C-alpha positions as a Markdown table, in Angstrom:
| # | Residue | x | y | z |
|---|---|---|---|---|
| 1 | Met | 2.3 | 24.1 | -39.2 |
| 2 | Thr | 0.1 | 21.3 | -40.7 |
| 3 | Lys | -3.6 | 21.6 | -39.8 |
| 4 | Thr | -5.0 | 18.4 | -38.4 |
| 5 | Asn | -8.5 | 17.2 | -37.6 |
| 6 | Leu | -7.5 | 16.3 | -34.1 |
| 7 | Lys | -9.4 | 17.7 | -31.1 |
| 8 | Ala | -8.1 | 18.0 | -27.5 |
| 9 | Ile | -10.1 | 18.7 | -24.4 |
| 10 | Phe | -9.0 | 19.7 | -20.9 |
| 11 | Leu | -11.0 | 18.7 | -17.9 |
| 12 | Leu | -10.1 | 21.6 | -15.6 |
| 13 | Gly | -10.3 | 20.7 | -12.0 |
| 14 | Thr | -9.7 | 24.1 | -10.4 |
| 15 | Leu | -11.9 | 24.9 | -7.4 |
| 16 | Lys | -12.4 | 28.4 | -8.8 |
| 17 | His | -15.2 | 29.3 | -11.2 |
| 18 | Lys | -14.9 | 30.5 | -14.8 |
| 19 | Gly | -13.7 | 34.1 | -14.9 |
| 20 | Ala | -11.5 | 33.8 | -11.8 |
| 21 | Phe | -7.7 | 33.8 | -12.1 |
| 22 | Ser | -6.7 | 30.1 | -12.0 |
| 23 | His | -3.0 | 29.1 | -12.4 |
| 24 | Thr | -4.2 | 25.7 | -13.8 |
| 25 | Asp | -6.4 | 27.4 | -16.3 |
| 26 | Ala | -3.5 | 29.7 | -17.4 |
| 27 | Leu | -1.3 | 26.6 | -17.9 |
| 28 | Cys | -4.0 | 24.8 | -19.8 |
| 29 | Glu | -4.4 | 27.9 | -22.1 |
| 30 | Met | -0.7 | 27.9 | -22.8 |
| 31 | Val | -0.6 | 24.2 | -23.6 |
| 32 | Ala | -3.7 | 24.7 | -25.9 |
| 33 | Glu | -1.9 | 27.5 | -27.7 |
| 34 | Val | 1.0 | 25.2 | -28.4 |
| 35 | Phe | -1.4 | 22.6 | -29.7 |
| 36 | Lys | -3.0 | 25.2 | -32.0 |
| 37 | Glu | 0.1 | 27.2 | -33.1 |
| 38 | Glu | 2.5 | 24.3 | -33.7 |
| 39 | His | 0.2 | 21.4 | -34.8 |
| 40 | Gly | -3.2 | 23.0 | -35.7 |
| 41 | Val | -5.0 | 21.1 | -33.0 |
| 42 | Glu | -8.2 | 22.7 | -31.7 |
| 43 | Ser | -8.8 | 22.6 | -27.9 |
| 44 | Glu | -11.6 | 23.1 | -25.4 |
| 45 | Ile | -11.2 | 23.8 | -21.7 |
| 46 | Ile | -14.1 | 22.5 | -19.6 |
| 47 | Trp | -14.5 | 24.1 | -16.2 |
| 48 | Leu | -15.9 | 21.3 | -14.0 |
| 49 | Ser | -16.5 | 23.7 | -11.2 |
| 50 | Asp | -19.3 | 25.4 | -13.2 |
| 51 | Leu | -21.1 | 22.1 | -13.9 |
| 52 | Asn | -23.5 | 20.0 | -11.8 |
| 53 | Ile | -21.7 | 16.7 | -11.4 |
| 54 | Pro | -23.4 | 14.7 | -8.6 |
| 55 | Val | -21.7 | 12.1 | -6.5 |
| 56 | Gly | -22.0 | 8.6 | -8.0 |
| 57 | Leu | -20.5 | 5.8 | -10.0 |
| 58 | Lys | -22.7 | 5.8 | -13.0 |
| 59 | Ser | -22.3 | 7.6 | -16.3 |
| 60 | Asn | -25.7 | 9.2 | -15.9 |
| 61 | Met | -27.1 | 10.0 | -12.5 |
| 62 | Gly | -30.4 | 11.3 | -13.8 |
| 63 | Lys | -32.1 | 14.7 | -14.1 |
| 64 | Gly | -29.9 | 17.7 | -13.9 |
| 65 | Asp | -26.6 | 15.7 | -14.2 |
| 66 | Asp | -24.2 | 17.5 | -16.5 |
| 67 | Trp | -21.7 | 14.6 | -16.6 |
| 68 | Pro | -23.2 | 12.9 | -19.7 |
| 69 | Lys | -22.5 | 16.1 | -21.7 |
| 70 | Val | -18.9 | 16.0 | -20.6 |
| 71 | Leu | -18.7 | 12.3 | -21.6 |
| 72 | Glu | -20.0 | 13.1 | -25.1 |
| 73 | Lys | -17.1 | 15.6 | -25.5 |
| 74 | Met | -14.6 | 13.1 | -24.2 |
| 75 | Phe | -15.8 | 10.5 | -26.6 |
| 76 | Ala | -15.5 | 13.0 | -29.5 |
| 77 | Ala | -12.0 | 14.1 | -28.6 |
| 78 | Asp | -8.7 | 12.5 | -29.6 |
| 79 | Ile | -6.6 | 13.9 | -26.7 |
| 80 | Ile | -8.0 | 14.2 | -23.2 |
| 81 | Val | -6.1 | 16.1 | -20.5 |
| 82 | Phe | -6.9 | 16.0 | -16.8 |
| 83 | Ala | -5.9 | 19.3 | -15.3 |
| 84 | Thr | -5.6 | 19.9 | -11.6 |
| 85 | Pro | -4.0 | 21.9 | -8.9 |
| 86 | Ile | -2.4 | 20.0 | -6.1 |
| 87 | Trp | -4.4 | 20.0 | -2.8 |
| 88 | Trp | -2.6 | 18.5 | 0.2 |
| 89 | Gly | -0.5 | 16.3 | -2.0 |
| 90 | Ile | -3.3 | 15.0 | -4.3 |
| 91 | Gln | -5.5 | 16.0 | -7.2 |
| 92 | Ser | -8.5 | 18.3 | -6.6 |
| 93 | Ser | -11.8 | 16.9 | -5.5 |
| 94 | Leu | -13.3 | 17.7 | -8.9 |
| 95 | Ile | -10.8 | 15.6 | -10.8 |
| 96 | Gln | -11.4 | 12.8 | -8.2 |
| 97 | Arg | -15.1 | 13.2 | -8.9 |
| 98 | Ala | -14.5 | 12.8 | -12.6 |
| 99 | Ile | -12.5 | 9.6 | -11.9 |
| 100 | Glu | -15.3 | 8.2 | -9.8 |
| 101 | Arg | -18.0 | 9.0 | -12.4 |
| 102 | Leu | -16.0 | 7.0 | -15.0 |
| 103 | Asp | -16.2 | 3.9 | -12.8 |
| 104 | Glu | -19.0 | 2.4 | -14.9 |
| 105 | Leu | -17.0 | 2.6 | -18.0 |
| 106 | Asn | -14.1 | 0.9 | -16.2 |
| 107 | Asp | -16.3 | -2.0 | -15.4 |
| 108 | Glu | -17.2 | -2.3 | -19.1 |
| 109 | Leu | -13.5 | -2.4 | -20.0 |
| 110 | Leu | -12.8 | -5.1 | -17.4 |
| 111 | Asp | -15.8 | -7.2 | -18.6 |
| 112 | Thr | -15.3 | -6.9 | -22.4 |
| 113 | Gly | -11.8 | -5.6 | -23.1 |
| 114 | Lys | -13.4 | -2.6 | -24.9 |
| 115 | Ser | -13.5 | 1.0 | -23.8 |
| 116 | Glu | -14.8 | 4.2 | -25.2 |
| 117 | Phe | -11.3 | 5.6 | -24.7 |
| 118 | Asn | -9.5 | 3.0 | -26.7 |
| 119 | Asn | -7.1 | 4.8 | -29.1 |
| 120 | Lys | -7.5 | 8.1 | -27.3 |
| 121 | Ile | -4.5 | 9.9 | -25.8 |
| 122 | Gly | -4.4 | 10.7 | -22.1 |
| 123 | Gly | -2.3 | 13.4 | -20.3 |
| 124 | Val | -2.1 | 15.6 | -17.2 |
| 125 | Val | -1.6 | 19.3 | -16.5 |
| 126 | Ile | -0.7 | 20.2 | -12.9 |
| 127 | Thr | 0.0 | 23.4 | -10.9 |
| 128 | Gly | 0.6 | 23.9 | -7.2 |
| 129 | Ala | 2.7 | 25.6 | -4.5 |
| 130 | Glu | 4.0 | 22.4 | -3.0 |
| 131 | Asp | 5.7 | 19.2 | -4.2 |
| 132 | Gly | 3.6 | 16.1 | -5.1 |
| 133 | Val | 3.6 | 16.1 | -8.9 |
| 134 | Gln | 4.9 | 12.6 | -9.3 |
| 135 | Gln | 2.3 | 11.1 | -7.0 |
| 136 | Val | -0.6 | 12.9 | -8.7 |
| 137 | Val | 0.7 | 12.1 | -12.2 |
| 138 | Gly | 1.1 | 8.4 | -11.2 |
| 139 | Asn | -2.5 | 8.3 | -9.7 |
| 140 | Ile | -4.1 | 9.8 | -12.8 |
| 141 | Leu | -2.1 | 8.0 | -15.5 |
| 142 | Asn | -2.6 | 4.7 | -13.8 |
| 143 | Phe | -6.4 | 5.3 | -13.8 |
| 144 | Met | -6.2 | 6.5 | -17.5 |
| 145 | Ser | -4.2 | 3.4 | -18.6 |
| 146 | Trp | -6.7 | 1.0 | -17.0 |
| 147 | Asn | -9.5 | 2.8 | -18.7 |
| 148 | Gly | -8.2 | 2.3 | -22.2 |
| 149 | Phe | -6.3 | 5.5 | -22.8 |
| 150 | Thr | -2.9 | 5.5 | -24.6 |
| 151 | Ile | -0.2 | 7.2 | -22.6 |
| 152 | Pro | 2.5 | 9.0 | -24.6 |
| 153 | Pro | 6.1 | 9.6 | -23.5 |
| 154 | Ala | 6.4 | 12.7 | -21.4 |
| 155 | Pro | 2.6 | 12.7 | -20.6 |
| 156 | Ser | 2.4 | 15.6 | -18.2 |
| 157 | Val | 3.1 | 19.3 | -17.9 |
| 158 | Ser | 3.6 | 20.8 | -14.5 |
| 159 | Trp | 4.5 | 24.1 | -12.8 |
| 160 | Leu | 5.0 | 24.7 | -9.1 |
| 161 | Gly | 5.4 | 28.2 | -7.9 |
| 162 | Asp | 3.9 | 31.4 | -6.6 |
| 163 | Ala | 1.9 | 33.5 | -9.0 |
| 164 | Ser | 0.2 | 35.8 | -6.5 |
| 165 | Ser | 1.4 | 39.0 | -8.3 |
| 166 | Asp | 0.6 | 37.8 | -11.8 |
| 167 | Thr | -2.3 | 38.2 | -14.1 |
| 168 | Lys | -3.4 | 35.3 | -16.4 |
| 169 | Glu | -1.5 | 36.8 | -19.4 |
| 170 | Ser | 1.7 | 37.6 | -17.5 |
| 171 | Leu | 1.7 | 34.1 | -16.0 |
| 172 | Lys | 1.3 | 32.5 | -19.5 |
| 173 | Lys | 4.3 | 34.6 | -20.6 |
| 174 | Arg | 6.2 | 33.3 | -17.6 |
| 175 | Phe | 5.4 | 29.7 | -18.6 |
| 176 | Lys | 6.7 | 30.4 | -22.1 |
| 177 | Lys | 9.9 | 32.0 | -20.8 |
| 178 | Glu | 10.7 | 29.2 | -18.3 |
| 179 | Gly | 12.5 | 26.7 | -20.4 |
| 180 | Ser | 11.5 | 23.7 | -18.4 |
| 181 | Val | 7.7 | 24.4 | -18.7 |
| 182 | Leu | 7.9 | 25.2 | -22.4 |
| 183 | Ser | 10.0 | 22.1 | -23.1 |
| 184 | Met | 7.6 | 19.9 | -21.2 |
| 185 | Thr | 4.7 | 21.3 | -23.1 |
| 186 | Arg | 6.3 | 20.8 | -26.5 |
| 187 | Ala | 7.3 | 17.2 | -25.6 |
| 188 | Phe | 3.8 | 16.4 | -24.4 |
| 189 | Val | 2.0 | 18.1 | -27.3 |
| 190 | Thr | 4.3 | 16.7 | -30.0 |
| 191 | Asn | 4.2 | 13.1 | -28.7 |
| 192 | Ser | 0.4 | 13.3 | -28.2 |
| 193 | Val | -0.3 | 14.6 | -31.7 |
| 194 | His | 2.1 | 12.1 | -33.3 |
| 195 | Ile | 0.7 | 9.0 | -31.5 |
| 196 | Ala | -2.9 | 10.3 | -32.0 |
| 197 | Lys | -2.3 | 10.4 | -35.8 |
| 198 | Leu | -0.8 | 6.9 | -35.7 |
| 199 | Leu | -3.8 | 5.5 | -33.8 |
| 200 | Lys | -6.2 | 7.0 | -36.3 |
| 201 | Gly | -4.4 | 5.3 | -39.1 |
| 202 | Ser | -3.8 | 2.0 | -37.3 |
| 203 | Pro | -6.0 | 1.6 | -34.2 |
| 204 | Ile | -4.9 | -0.7 | -31.4 |
| 205 | Pro | -7.0 | -3.9 | -31.8 |
| 206 | Val | -9.5 | -4.6 | -29.1 |
| 207 | Gly | -10.3 | -8.2 | -28.0 |
| 208 | Asp | -13.8 | -9.6 | -27.8 |
| 209 | Lys | -13.5 | -10.7 | -24.2 |
| 210 | Val | -11.0 | -10.3 | -21.4 |
| 211 | Lys | -10.9 | -13.4 | -19.3 |
| 212 | His | -9.3 | -13.2 | -15.8 |
| 213 | Ser | -7.9 | -16.3 | -14.2 |
| 214 | Glu | -10.2 | -17.7 | -11.5 |
| 215 | Gly | -9.8 | -15.6 | -8.4 |
| 216 | Ala | -7.5 | -13.0 | -10.0 |
| 217 | Val | -8.2 | -9.4 | -9.4 |
| 218 | Gly | -6.7 | -6.6 | -11.6 |
| 219 | Phe | -6.3 | -2.9 | -11.0 |
| 220 | Gly | -9.8 | -1.4 | -10.8 |
| 221 | Asp | -11.5 | -4.8 | -10.1 |
| 222 | Lys | -14.0 | -5.0 | -7.2 |
| 223 | Lys | -13.8 | -7.9 | -4.9 |
């Protein structure tokens, strides 16, 4: 293992609170362990459920808003993972809230061609007891791409199943024993670290101004 100076953060969108048994948290911890053990990448898991993140479209909604602190950690990270359970076929309300609170930065990208997330890697972790992974991955990665993130090959890790009889540690062991979950994790982690290193050495150039054709509307634009 070669130690790197890369940092990964997970925005954990479980509706449970820290200390409770969350399948999504367990999968995030397993992915973070692979980042650390195989590539020397440090990770932080942020429980959105324990923060005050008001409804809104601005980066800072005023007194008591914890979202600006989350943004600071996102800006300082190299790899950013949106982690969510599947709820009725879509991402959790907390991940959707995070997407909505990033709207102001999306406006900046559309206006200037620049983003705070240029040259950062984006990825997804998903758990659930029903199908719907492809839809959720597509929703989140489309958003990430249009906000400046670089999407690596194999950009998601998912697990669908029943873990009602498990503890966090036993579930993490199940993840590592299930070949498909571990292979997805290693592909995502390896690709993310490799591309993050490349971007540090040779960042994607950012234009001074993005000019839309008259009347044209791109993804994320507001009519």
